[in-house]
LUMVOGU-295513 format. One record per residue: z, y, x of N, C-alpha, C in turn. Coordinates in steps of 0.001 Angstrom, whole numbers, padded with zeros to 6 digits, always signed. Last residue first. Layout:
# residues N
ZYXZYXZYX ...
END
This chain:
# residues 116
-020855-016304-004038-021977-015562-004609-023252-016442-004589 -019607-017802-001210-019433-017212-002525-020531-016226-002792 -019943-018410+001339-020595-019325+000558-020496-018689-000883 -018288-016955+003037-019729-016676+002961-020592-017321+001864 -015841-018141+002559-015945-016791+002193-017405-016394+002084 -016280-020706+003826-016155-020646+002397-016124-019321+001813 -016685-019882+006552-017778-020572+005784-017435-020441+004157 -014103-019169+007098-015042-018113+007028-016190-018520+006298 -011301-020471+005748-012341-020820+006380-013571-019843+006161 -008330-018393+005714-009343-019361+005086-010595-019447+005914 -006945-016464+006806-006607-017941+007209-007586-018785+006638 -007504-014103+005523-008102-014039+006850-008001-015711+007371 -006108-014336+003141-007492-014188+003094-008125-014640+004533 -003363-014410+004239-003939-015462+003382-005410-015507+003371 -003329-011887+005564-003106-013155+006384-003685-014466+005527 -003658-010166+003474-004615-010326+004407-004572-011493+005222 -001387-010715+001892-002578-011070+001290-003613-011123+002285 +000762-010011+003741+000722-011236+003105-000736-011658+002675 +000012-007276+004379+000206-008582+005494-000023-009785+004717 +000384-005856+002068-001170-006007+002642-001079-007116+003692 +003012-006288+001520+001906-006778+000580+000735-006933+001151 +003981-004851+003653+004376-006163+003469+003305-006837+002554 +002985-002216+003387+002452-002950+004401+002824-004527+004342 +004259-001574+000883+002884-001577+000960+002153-002514+002069 +006932-001514+001774+006572-002407+000666+004982-002699+000849 +006456+000696+003843+006937-000606+004109+006751-001903+003080 +005904+002761+002025+004870+002261+003115+005432+000835+003490 +008050+002952+000595+006871+002696+000069+005814+002089+000729 +009984+003658+002473+010016+002429+001643+008855+001993+001079 +008810+006156+003230+008887+005102+004155+009089+003692+003587 +009158+007559+000859+007653+007367+001396+007714+006216+002315 +011727+007674+000426+010954+007032-000480+009568+006701-000021 +012538+009251+002773+012777+007756+002644+012103+007138+001641 +011201+011639+002167+010659+010861+003376+011029+009432+003374 +012714+012400-000078+011132+011990-000157+010831+011415+001090 +015275+012643+001098+015077+011813-000022+013531+011313-000132 +014958+014721+002895+015194+013301+003421+014893+012300+002363 +014710+017161+001786+013489+016357+002032+013771+014988+002546 +017125+017500-000907+016747+017592+000505+015385+016940+000789 +018327+019215-003405+017420+018060-003276+016829+018181-001720 +021519+019936-004374+020466+020493-003676+019502+019108-003292 +023226+020620-007312+023040+019503-006341+021735+020057-005646 +025825+021927-009150+024460+022114-008455+024303+021190-007444 +027151+021292-012167+027239+021036-010852+025930+021172-010295 +026169+021539-014781+027098+022702-014388+027203+022506-012773 +022721+021184-015352+023925+020736-015178+024767+021844-014625 +020076+022264-015549+020851+022185-016794+022178+021747-016525 +018770+022006-013051+019264+023346-013513+020221+023351-014684 +017703+019373-012984+019153+019752-012520+019685+020963-012988 +015138+020064-014034+016110+019019-014791+017529+019225-014211 +014109+021682-012023+014168+022157-013441+015272+021306-014236 +014131+019771-010011+014711+021020-009817+015151+021558-011173 +012631+017750-010652+013823+017454-010563+014717+018796-010452 +010004+019131-010742+010576+018638-011936+012038+018185-011965 +009740+020087-008199+009862+021148-009286+010475+020370-010458 +009681+017443-006924+010592+018354-006524+010731+019454-007715 +007576+015993-008154+008926+015613-008164+009960+016662-007785 +005295+017737-007577+005678+017396-008790+007215+016948-008967 +005376+017812-004707+005762+018957-005413+006070+018852-006878 +005099+014881-004278+006144+015790-003676+006346+016904-004484 +002585+013781-005224+003839+013436-006047+005043+014407-005649 +000780+014206-003297+000560+014810-004455+001801+014770-005360 +001884+012968-001078+001723+014292-000993+001398+015010-002345 +001662+010304-002168+003031+010810-001814+002968+012450-001707 -001032+009813-002290-000311+009879-003391+001151+010585-003333 -001687+010021+000548-002166+010989-000433-001479+010941-001678 -000153+007789+001322+000243+008941+001958-000429+010113+001216 -001417+005584-000033-000054+005866-000240+000366+007213+000240 -004093+005731+000924-003748+006011-000531-002358+006352-000694 -003604+005180+003631-004111+006479+003115-003861+006652+001923 -002801+002519+003110-001810+003420+003671-002198+004867+003408 -005168+001313+002394-004119+001499+001526-003036+002387+001951 -006864+001557+004684-007139+002072+003368-006062+002219+002421 -005263+000169+006631-005662+001702+006864-005988+002408+005454 -005428-002563+006013-004160-001742+005739-004377-000134+006052 -007935-003387+006665-007512-003178+005181-006271-002412+004866 -007730-003148+009453-008979-002662+008690-008486-002407+007218 -005503-004575+010377-005725-003001+010555-006688-002573+009654 -006245-007104+009494-005061-006490+008937-005132-004987+009100 -008398-007683+011143-008669-007612+009584-007359-006819+008903 -007033-007464+013591-008217-006624+013279-008539-006613+011756 -005243-009717+013187-004925-008407+013605-005664-007310+013152 -006829-011928+013042-006189-011535+011848-005670-010104+011988 -009839-011181+014953-008653-011860+014712-007913-011240+013518 -013387-011761+014943-012129-010863+014701-010928-011659+014322 -015480-013347+015415-014540-013568+016356-013468-012363+015918 -017684-013526+013593-018076-012830+014698-016683-012685+015771 -016157-014666+011385-017266-015363+012138-017553-014771+013524 -014550-012612+010609-013934-013693+011155-014985-014745+012093 -016621-010932+009563-015703-010422+010787-015173-011585+011324 -017477-012552+007310-018361-011995+008547-017597-011708+009857 -015050-012573+005924-015673-013823+006420-016642-013555+007532 -014706-010002+005341-013753-010563+006088-014346-011853+006730 -016965-009573+003763-016776-008835+004906-015788-009544+005921 -016586-011410+001682-017665-011631+002478-017405-010859+003785 -014162-010083+000411-014190-011539+000963-015311-011846+002056 -013625-007657-000793-014115-007736+000607-014081-009113+001325 -012571-008195-003245-013664-007437-003157-014508-007428-001807 -010253-009520-002552-011284-010308-003234-012762-009576-003151 -008901-007405-001198-009189-008569-000508-010322-009357-001112 -008482-005663-003564-009280-005284-002299-009791-006502-001562 -007015-007252-005335-008270-006725-005614-009146-006385-004430 -004751-007707-003704-005593-008824-004010-007002-008352-004601 -003950-005157-003549-004253-005673-002312-005026-006871-002761 -003363-004388-006297-004294-003476-005560-004661-004444-004371 -001313-006500-006848-002691-006341-007629-003589-005496-006924 +000585-005811-005105+000049-007129-004956-001175-007136-005726 +001240-003340-005908+000798-003449-004594-000008-004774-004515 +002296-003921-008397+001127-002798-008359+000489-003158-006995 +004495-005359-007763+003479-006074-008495+002104-005100-008496 +006205-003495-006555+005436-004857-005784+004433-005417-006467 +006678-001888-008688+006003-001216-007448+005300-002524-006740 +007971-003550-010307+006723-002934-010820+005889-002343-009696 +010128-004057-008807+009355-005088-009107+007825-004678-009644 +011461-001615-008762+010687-002151-007498+009892-003362-007883 +012053-001187-011482+011151-000367-010792+010467-000862-009457 
END
């Protein structure tokens, strides 16, 4: 499951950086640091992770509650599980964003502007 999550993030970030290669090149030409480019790209993906988490919380809660009702031993599902899952997902997402963004921002901006 973790590998699938990592590969999904890697594909999403690779797609975003390839799509915005010229923008990154122009920003680097005007003097933007890697930190600025990282913040620009990470904001978009972090919003996607948070929105998907908010959509998934009720579905996961009611699905797990319905499934656990069939067992003799009752277990309560606390919000800590969902918060931890979101934090882990944000960490994995941020690591994938950082790697791809640093790789794209370290390239020569002239090469990025030559594309097309």
